[in-house]
C-alpha positions as CSV (number, residue, x, y, z in Angstrom):
1,M,-20.4,36.9,5.1
2,Q,-18.3,39.8,6.1
3,Q,-16.0,41.8,3.8
4,V,-14.0,39.6,1.5
5,R,-10.2,40.0,1.6
6,T,-7.4,38.9,-0.7
7,F,-4.0,37.6,0.4
8,Q,-0.9,37.1,-1.7
9,A,2.3,35.3,-0.8
10,R,5.1,33.4,-2.5
11,S,3.7,30.0,-1.4
12,M,0.4,28.4,-0.4
13,P,1.6,27.7,3.2
14,E,2.7,31.3,3.6
15,A,-0.6,32.6,2.2
16,L,-2.6,30.3,4.5
17,A,-0.6,31.5,7.5
18,R,-1.5,35.1,6.7
19,V,-5.2,34.2,6.5
20,K,-5.0,32.4,9.8
21,R,-3.0,35.2,11.4
22,E,-5.2,38.1,10.3
23,L,-8.7,36.5,10.2
24,G,-8.3,33.6,12.6
25,E,-9.3,29.9,12.5
26,Q,-12.9,30.7,11.4
27,A,-11.9,32.2,8.1
28,V,-13.6,30.8,5.0
29,I,-11.5,30.2,2.0
30,L,-13.5,31.3,-1.0
31,G,-10.9,30.6,-3.7
32,T,-7.2,30.1,-4.5
33,R,-5.2,30.7,-7.6
34,S,-1.7,31.2,-8.9
35,C,-0.8,34.5,-10.3
36,P,2.4,36.3,-11.5
37,Q,4.3,38.3,-9.0
38,K,5.2,42.0,-9.3
39,G,8.5,43.8,-8.9
40,V,11.6,41.6,-8.2
41,G,9.5,38.5,-8.1
42,A,8.4,39.0,-11.6
43,L,11.9,39.6,-12.8
44,L,13.0,36.3,-11.3
45,G,10.0,34.5,-12.8
46,R,8.5,33.5,-9.4
47,P,4.8,32.8,-9.3
48,A,2.6,34.0,-6.4
49,V,-0.3,32.4,-4.7
50,E,-3.5,34.4,-4.0
51,I,-6.2,33.4,-1.5
52,T,-9.6,35.0,-1.3
53,A,-11.0,34.7,2.2
54,A,-13.6,36.2,4.6
55,L,-15.1,35.7,8.1
56,P,-18.6,34.3,8.3
57,N,-21.3,36.2,10.0
58,A,-22.5,34.8,13.3
59,G,-24.3,31.5,12.7
60,D,-23.3,31.3,9.0
61,I,-21.5,28.0,8.3
62,S,-21.9,28.0,4.5
63,P,-19.3,29.2,2.0
64,S,-20.0,32.3,0.0
65,P,-21.7,31.5,-3.4
66,G,-19.0,31.3,-6.1
67,R,-17.7,28.6,-8.3
68,A,-19.2,26.0,-6.0
69,S,-22.8,27.2,-6.5
70,R,-25.1,27.3,-9.4
71,P,-26.2,30.7,-10.9
72,G,-29.4,31.8,-9.1
73,A,-29.0,29.3,-6.3
74,G,-28.4,30.3,-2.7
75,P,-25.2,29.5,-0.8
76,P,-24.6,25.7,-0.5
77,K,-25.2,24.6,3.0
78,L,-23.1,22.1,5.0
79,P,-23.5,20.8,8.6
80,E,-21.3,22.7,11.0
81,H,-19.1,19.7,11.7
82,I,-18.5,19.0,8.0
83,F,-17.7,22.5,6.8
84,P,-14.0,22.6,8.2
85,Y,-13.3,19.5,6.0
86,Y,-14.6,21.2,2.9
87,R,-12.4,24.2,3.7
88,K,-9.4,22.0,4.1
89,L,-9.9,20.4,0.7
90,V,-10.2,23.8,-1.0
91,E,-7.1,25.0,0.8
92,N,-5.3,22.0,-0.7
93,E,-6.4,23.0,-4.2
94,V,-9.4,20.7,-4.6
95,A,-11.8,22.4,-6.9
96,E,-14.7,23.9,-4.9
97,Q,-17.5,21.9,-6.6
98,L,-15.6,18.7,-6.1
99,A,-14.7,19.6,-2.5
100,M,-18.4,20.3,-1.8
101,R,-19.4,16.9,-3.3
102,L,-16.8,15.0,-1.2
103,A,-17.8,16.8,2.0
104,R,-21.5,16.0,1.4
105,Q,-20.7,12.3,0.6
106,A,-18.6,12.0,3.8
107,G,-21.3,13.8,5.8
108,A,-24.0,11.4,4.5
109,L,-21.9,8.5,5.7
110,Q,-21.6,10.0,9.1
111,P,-25.0,11.7,9.7
112,G,-24.9,11.3,13.4
113,H,-21.3,12.4,13.8
114,A,-20.5,14.1,17.2
115,P,-18.7,17.3,16.6
116,G,-16.2,16.5,19.3
117,N,-15.2,13.2,17.7
118,K,-13.1,14.1,14.6
119,S,-11.2,10.8,14.0
120,S,-14.1,8.9,12.5
121,L,-15.2,11.6,10.1
122,Q,-11.6,12.2,9.0
123,R,-11.3,8.5,8.3
124,V,-14.5,8.5,6.3
125,M,-13.3,11.6,4.3
126,R,-10.1,9.8,3.4
127,Q,-12.0,6.7,2.4
128,T,-14.3,8.8,0.2
129,I,-11.3,10.5,-1.5
130,A,-9.5,7.1,-2.0
131,K,-12.5,5.7,-3.8
132,M,-12.1,8.5,-6.4
133,I,-8.5,7.5,-7.2
134,P,-8.3,4.5,-9.6
135,V,-5.0,2.7,-9.4
136,T,-3.7,0.0,-11.8
137,G,-0.6,-1.2,-10.2
138,G,2.9,-0.8,-11.7
139,V,4.6,-2.9,-14.4
140,D,3.9,-6.6,-13.8
141,L,6.5,-8.9,-15.3
142,T,5.7,-12.5,-16.3
143,P,8.7,-14.9,-16.2
144,G,9.8,-15.9,-19.6
145,S,7.6,-13.3,-21.3
146,P,9.4,-10.0,-22.3
147,R,7.4,-6.9,-21.4
148,R,7.5,-3.8,-23.5
149,V,6.4,-0.5,-21.8
150,A,6.3,2.9,-23.4
151,L,6.2,6.3,-21.8
152,V,4.5,9.1,-23.7
153,G,3.5,12.7,-22.9
154,P,4.2,16.3,-23.4
155,A,7.7,17.8,-23.3
156,G,8.9,18.6,-19.8
157,G,6.6,16.2,-18.1
158,G,9.4,14.0,-16.7
159,K,9.3,11.0,-19.1
160,T,13.1,10.4,-19.3
161,T,13.7,10.7,-15.6
162,T,10.7,8.4,-14.8
163,L,12.0,5.9,-17.3
164,A,15.4,5.9,-15.7
165,K,13.9,5.4,-12.3
166,L,11.9,2.4,-13.6
167,A,15.0,0.9,-15.2
168,A,17.0,1.3,-12.0
169,H,14.2,-0.3,-9.9
170,F,13.9,-3.4,-12.1
171,K,17.6,-3.8,-12.8
172,L,19.2,-3.0,-9.4
173,R,16.5,-3.9,-7.0
174,L,14.6,-6.7,-8.7
175,K,17.6,-8.0,-10.7
176,K,15.7,-8.2,-14.0
177,R,17.2,-8.0,-17.5
178,V,16.3,-4.5,-18.7
179,A,16.9,-2.6,-22.0
180,I,16.1,1.0,-22.9
181,V,14.9,1.9,-26.4
182,S,14.9,5.6,-27.2
183,L,12.6,6.9,-30.0
184,D,13.4,10.4,-29.0
185,M,15.2,11.9,-32.0
186,Q,13.8,15.5,-31.6
187,R,15.6,17.0,-28.6
188,L,19.3,17.9,-28.9
189,G,21.2,16.0,-26.3
190,S,18.2,13.9,-25.1
191,N,19.8,10.6,-26.0
192,E,23.0,11.6,-24.3
193,Q,21.1,12.1,-21.0
194,M,19.4,8.7,-21.3
195,R,22.6,7.1,-22.2
196,R,24.3,8.4,-19.1
197,Y,21.5,6.9,-17.0
198,A,21.8,3.6,-18.9
199,D,25.6,3.5,-18.3
200,I,25.2,4.2,-14.5
201,I,22.4,1.7,-14.1
202,G,24.2,-0.9,-16.2
203,V,21.5,-1.6,-18.9
204,E,21.7,-1.8,-22.6
205,M,20.4,1.2,-24.6
206,R,19.3,1.3,-28.3
207,T,18.0,4.2,-30.4
208,A,15.7,4.0,-33.4
209,Q,13.6,6.5,-35.4
210,T,12.2,4.4,-38.3
211,V,9.6,1.6,-38.3
212,P,12.1,-1.0,-39.9
213,A,14.8,0.0,-37.3
214,V,12.3,-0.5,-34.4
215,K,11.1,-3.9,-35.6
216,S,14.7,-5.1,-36.1
217,M,15.8,-3.9,-32.8
218,L,13.0,-5.5,-30.8
219,E,13.8,-8.9,-32.4
220,E,17.3,-8.5,-30.9
221,L,15.9,-7.8,-27.4
222,E,13.7,-10.9,-27.1
223,S,15.9,-12.2,-24.3
224,V,15.3,-9.3,-21.8
225,D,12.6,-9.2,-19.2
226,L,11.7,-5.5,-19.7
227,V,12.0,-3.1,-22.6
228,L,11.4,0.5,-21.6
229,I,10.6,2.8,-24.5
230,D,11.4,6.5,-24.3
231,T,9.6,8.9,-26.6
232,H,9.9,12.6,-27.5
233,G,7.4,15.2,-26.3
234,V,5.2,16.5,-29.0
235,C,3.5,19.8,-29.1
236,A,-0.3,19.7,-29.4
237,G,-0.4,21.3,-32.8
238,D,2.6,19.4,-34.4
239,Q,0.7,17.0,-36.6
240,G,3.8,15.8,-38.5
241,H,5.9,14.8,-35.5
242,F,2.8,13.3,-33.8
243,A,2.1,11.1,-36.8
244,R,5.7,9.9,-37.0
245,L,5.7,9.1,-33.2
246,A,2.5,7.1,-33.7
247,A,4.0,5.1,-36.5
248,V,7.2,4.1,-34.7
249,L,5.3,3.4,-31.5
250,R,2.9,1.0,-33.3
251,A,6.0,-0.8,-34.6
252,A,7.3,-1.2,-31.1
253,R,4.1,-3.0,-30.1
254,P,4.1,-2.0,-26.4
255,H,2.1,-4.0,-24.0
256,E,1.6,-0.9,-21.8
257,V,1.6,2.8,-22.7
258,H,1.9,5.1,-19.7
259,L,1.0,8.8,-20.1
260,V,3.3,10.9,-18.0
261,L,1.9,14.2,-16.7
262,A,3.4,16.7,-14.3
263,V,1.1,17.6,-11.4
264,S,2.5,21.1,-11.6
265,M,1.0,21.6,-15.1
266,I,-2.2,23.6,-15.3
267,P,-5.2,21.1,-15.0
268,S,-6.8,22.3,-18.2
269,V,-3.6,21.6,-20.1
270,Q,-3.3,18.2,-18.5
271,I,-6.7,17.3,-19.7
272,R,-5.9,18.6,-23.2
273,M,-2.7,16.5,-23.3
274,A,-4.5,13.4,-22.1
275,R,-7.0,13.8,-25.0
276,R,-4.1,14.4,-27.4
277,F,-2.0,11.3,-26.4
278,G,-4.9,9.0,-25.7
279,P,-5.0,7.6,-29.3
280,L,-1.5,6.3,-28.9
281,G,-2.9,3.5,-26.8
282,V,-2.6,4.9,-23.4
283,S,-3.5,2.4,-20.7
284,K,-2.1,4.0,-17.5
285,V,-1.1,7.4,-16.1
286,V,2.1,8.4,-14.2
287,L,1.9,11.6,-12.2
288,T,5.2,13.4,-11.7
289,R,6.6,16.2,-9.6
290,L,4.2,16.0,-6.7
291,D,6.8,18.0,-4.7
292,E,6.2,21.0,-7.0
293,A,2.4,21.1,-6.6
294,V,0.9,24.1,-4.7
295,G,-1.7,21.7,-3.3
296,L,-2.0,18.0,-4.0
297,G,-5.8,18.3,-4.4
298,V,-5.1,19.1,-8.0
299,I,-4.7,15.4,-8.4
300,L,-8.4,14.9,-7.9
301,N,-9.3,17.7,-10.2
302,V,-7.6,15.9,-13.1
303,I,-7.9,12.2,-12.3
304,E,-11.7,12.2,-12.3
305,K,-11.7,13.5,-15.9
306,L,-9.2,10.9,-17.2
307,E,-10.1,7.5,-18.6
308,W,-7.2,5.6,-17.0
309,G,-5.9,4.7,-13.6
310,L,-2.6,5.7,-12.0
311,S,0.4,3.4,-12.2
312,Y,3.1,5.4,-10.5
313,V,3.7,8.8,-8.9
314,T,7.0,10.6,-8.5
315,N,8.0,13.4,-6.1
316,G,11.6,14.3,-7.0
317,E,14.4,13.9,-9.6
318,T,16.6,11.4,-7.7
319,V,17.2,8.2,-9.6
320,P,16.3,5.5,-8.6
321,N,14.3,7.0,-5.7
322,N,11.3,9.3,-5.6
323,I,9.0,6.9,-7.4
324,E,6.4,4.5,-6.0
325,E,3.4,2.6,-7.3
326,A,0.2,4.7,-6.9
327,C,-1.7,3.8,-3.8
328,A,-5.2,5.3,-3.4
329,E,-5.1,5.4,0.4
330,R,-1.7,7.0,0.6
331,M,-2.7,9.6,-1.9
332,A,-5.9,10.3,0.0
333,A,-3.7,11.0,3.1
334,L,-1.6,13.5,1.1
335,I,-4.7,15.2,-0.3
336,F,-6.4,15.3,3.1
337,P,-3.7,15.5,5.7
338,V,-4.8,15.3,9.3
339,G,-3.5,17.7,12.0
């Protein structure tokens, strides 16, 4: 491997364009990371993207040893026709070890692949990725049986906006009877935001913060098809607020608890939050803010470590749009775009 170089830019596409322009198509991406900018960028709070890349020596088709290789082991080898797909995964923020595993799995399914025929291997790669993404389907209503669905997660993950999108979808598009229950009594002005959504959508909204109030309120909402329960974000170390949230949520007796996580959140924090909120009865995961991700490969880095499948994904703030049921094949296409 020739001399390693580092490229910084304001976005991943811009950084990749620099690598391609200065090193050419054969450049090997050794690693990517987000880092703080300097100068004016730092004053404005803008993050930067850093890519470490190099040109392989003649005949060298394996990535440089790094996070993808074990200590003491030589560079991991890939067939020449597989390596570009490994590189594309890494460029889209798939962790190097995971990208290597996916590339090898796809290559094993296409051992006799002709280098000039890319379409079949691309299809196999997407199928391999799709199998890694468990999906659960969205909220499934049963006629005559009210469904209670709660959204939980850390502050700033997009719970309130996601709940408003779900309310609008079931009320305006599916013509269902919907009510919103807010257990969020921590953030100043949070209920006002949800109440504005409820007024625009045309659904009833209630608030409660004690166990007796929650039980009484749910009895009054037995005639609706869907009760959507909004909760407040809790910091990982706030034991008191978390215990109170757990108590009122148990009183609400939700049939489903969806953990809402922003894709733009650092993966290690996502995993920590999943472990934190799991005891609340989480059964599904909603991934939000796909439009803010540096690379959608981060989805794979997190989902393989979670215990639950995906119900919905969102890619913007517009209500009632920018939300859809999670589809493994569609997400695989986003993680591994062709062309």
